[in-house]
N, C-alpha and C positions, 0 to 999 in steps of 0.2 A: 160251397164256394158260398162267401160271408161278402157282405160290404162292410168298409173299415172308411171313418173319417177322424181328422183332426181340426179345429179352428182356433187360430191365437187372433188375440184382439188389444189394442194398446187400450190398456188397463182395463179394470174391473166393468162389464158392461153385458148386458143381454142376449148373453152368449145360447141362451137358449132356443132362444127363436132360429137361428142360424143350426144349430146341429137340429131343432125337429126339421127343417126344411130338407139339410143333405140325407137324414137317415129317412125320409118319406120318398126323396129319389131315387135310393138304395133298395128299401124293402123288398124287391123282388128277388135283390141275390140272398136270402133269407127270411123267417118268418118266426122261426125256432123260440127266440128270445131277442129281447133290445137291452139293451145296455150305454153308460154314462160314466164317465171319470171328469167333474167337474174342478177347477181349483179357485178357489175363489179365498175368501177372510182367513187370515191367519191368525189365532188369538195369541195371547200372551207366551212368554217362550214355558215350554214344561205341558202344552193344553195340546192332544188331540182329539180329533173328530173320529170317532170310532165307529163306521157303519157297519150294520148289521142286521139279518131277519132272525125273527123266529118262529121256531115251529109250533109253541105249545105258549102264546099269549097270555095264557093265566098266568102259568106256573116260571114262567121266564125269568121275571125280573129279581126274585131273589137269588135264582141259580146265579144270574148276571152281573151282580151287586157283590154277592160274594166273591166271584172269580177273582173280577177288578180290583177287590181289597184284598183279595191273597196275592196278588202279582207289584203289590203295592199302589194301585193306585187310587185316585181320588176324586169322586166322580165328581163337576161343577153344575152340569146340568144335563138334563135327559130329553127328549123330544120322541113320540111315539106315534107311528100312524100303522093302522090296520088295515090293510085290503084282501078280502076274501081270506078269511082267518088267519092270516101272516100278519107278522106285526116286522115293519122297516123303520127301525129304530135308530136314534143317533144319539151316542152316550159324548159327553165332552169331558173329559178324563185327566186330570193331570197326574202324568207318571213321567218317570227316566227311559230314555230313548232304550233303551240294552234292556228292558222289561218289557218293550213291545211284542216280539214275539212270545215270550210267557204268557201274556195276557193273551193273547190269541188262541195260544194252543189251550189255556184252560176253558175261555168261553167255549170254542168248539168242542173241548170234553163232556160240554154240559148235556150234549144232544138235547137241548132246547133252544142252542141259538147257533146261528154261525157267521163268524166276520166277512164283513164284505170290503171291506175297509180300512187302513189307518192311514191319517194324514194330519200335520199341521195346515195344510190349505187343503189337502186333495179329500174326494168327497167318491162313493162309486156307489149309484146306483142301477138295477136291472132285476130285471124277472122275462117269464117266459109268457112274456106278450108281444105281440105287433106293437109296429112306431104308435101309433092311433088309441091306442088303450094304453100303452107307456105312459106316452104325450098327458093325458087325458090324469092318469090315475098321481103322476109323479109333479103337474104341472109344471114340463119340461119346459114350455114358454115363458116362465117367467124367472125362470133359474139365471142366476148371474156367477158371473165369472169372468175370469183374463184367456183362458185358455182352457182347451176341454177333447176328451177323443169321444168317437161314436162307435157304434157299433150292432148289424144286423147280422145274428146267424142263420146259417142253414149247415147244422148238423151234419157231419159227412164219418163221424171215428167213434167220439165217445157220446155219451149220453142227455138226452136234454131237460135240465133240469137247471131249477136257480143257480146252484152252486159251480154247473159247468158253462154258463152265460159268461159274457165277454163284459168286459174289461176283467184284468186277474192282477195282482199284485202281489208283492212277496211282502211278507209280514214283519221282516228283519229289517223294512229299509221301507221306512215313510216314503210318503208322496210319490211314489213311481207306481205307474200302470203302462201298461201294454193292449194293445188291440191286434187281431192275426186273420190276415185270409189264408187260407191253403194251407199242407201237411207239413209237420217233422218230422222226416221218413229215420230219422238216428235218433229220433227223440229215448227209447229205453236206455240206450247204447249212453249220452249223456244222461239225464236222469241219473241211473245208478253211478255218475262220477260227480254230481252234483248232492246226492243223497249223501253219499261217503264225505261230504266235506261239509255237511251240516244242514242242507240248504229243506225248509219243511214247505212238503206237496200237501195238497189237500183232496186234488182231483186226479182225474188219467186222461186228463184233456193237456194234449199236445201241446197249446197254446201258453197254457203255465209255465210249461218249460223255459221260455223266453225269457220271461221276468226274474226266474231265479239267475239264466243266465247272466243276463244284463247286469241284475244286483252283484252279481257274486264280483264280476266282473271291476264293476265301480268299486265294491268294497275293499278289494284288494289293489287299486290307485290306477284303473285305467280310467280315463276322460270317457264321456258318455259318449265321442266320437270312434275312440280306440275300440270300446266294446263292442259298437257298432260293428265298425268293421271285423273286428274275431268275429261275431257271430255269422258275417253273410261271409264267410271262410268257412264256417263249422259245420256251423246248420243243414243238413242236405234236407232233400223235396224242393216243391214250389211252394213258396210263399212270399207274401208283403205282409211287414208290420210299423205299427206305428209306437213308440214310446216317447211317454211323456213324464218330464220332472217337473220342481217348483216353477226351472225358467226356463227348460228347455226343450223343444219338443225333436225326437229321433226318427227318423222314416229308412228304412231297408226295403231291399227289394232282392232277388235269390238269385242268385248266378244265372241261372238262364234268363228271368227275365219272363217266367212262365205264369207268374200271377202280377197283375194291373196295378200299378201305383204311382198317381200324378198328384204334382202341384198346381195353386194358382195364387195368386198376389196381388193384390190391390192398395193404396194409402189407408194403412189402419186394419187391415186383414188377411192374414195369411192362412191357405187351407190344403188339407190332403185329402185324398178319396180313393178309392178304390175303380169310380169313373169318374168321369169329366160332368156327366149329367149334375150329380152332386155340390159340383163347384158353382158351375151355371145357374143353380136355384137361388144361391147365395150372391156370386159376383157376377152377375152379364158376362161384363166386358174384360172380365180377369181371362191375363194369358196364360194359357193353360200349360205346362211339361211334364212330358212323361220320365220317371226314372227311370236310366237304363240298365240291363242285366248288372246286378252286383252293387251296384248303386248305393249310397249314406249321404243322406241329408240330415244335417243339425240346424235346426231352426232356433234360435236364443226370442224368450216373449221380451219384448218392450215393453 
């Protein structure tokens, strides 16, 4: 049992305060970790925000910069935040998009750092904290953005650590992220298929499979809606998930409706969540509707 949410606003605003309220309302669904994926400022063409965490703060920088340079990247800016001996860092890197997965592989192979997200607009932050601590450490209520995902985790299958926390991203496709509640029971079958097609998995969390599935379909010519409908038909098990791109949110509920997912909307705000209480904390008077079993919704960011 996990809690998932998404918020979309009209233009870039203080989206963090809405995420904080929604995730606090969902906290009872899991305290193993908290994470967000936020879409905000896009830098000039060819520049990507690389969010990562470092296991060896002292020795990490030289290895990371070497990995970036070896991938053809040019570092434009670096910001470093140290929390309880871990570094939560952001590198602004100019690099060709086709080199992004190589960059991620090189950084991950240093064994001193792991990539959390790569995006023009997207940044992922996640940690094995409850919502209150996460909000304080990362100043969540000050975060600006146009749309975002949020997740609180109760682990049922894979280990509890920062790497297995949500949201997840496929490094080959910047600016796409997912949050998920439930289980994908045909995970290993689909993972084997996707790995044969070159998808790069970094965990054994079944949720990671979803983002690789969706991005694989998009890269092969399917629209987001078409990709989500295919996932609803092919993924087995009880699940609900939300996927975000630079300009869309996609929502999917499993064919039997075994995991809850609902939407609410008022002027200027669109939300989705596992429970109505999360939406009411942001929009007390919103009309809330549950997704039907097997239903897919795509919301375009205004």
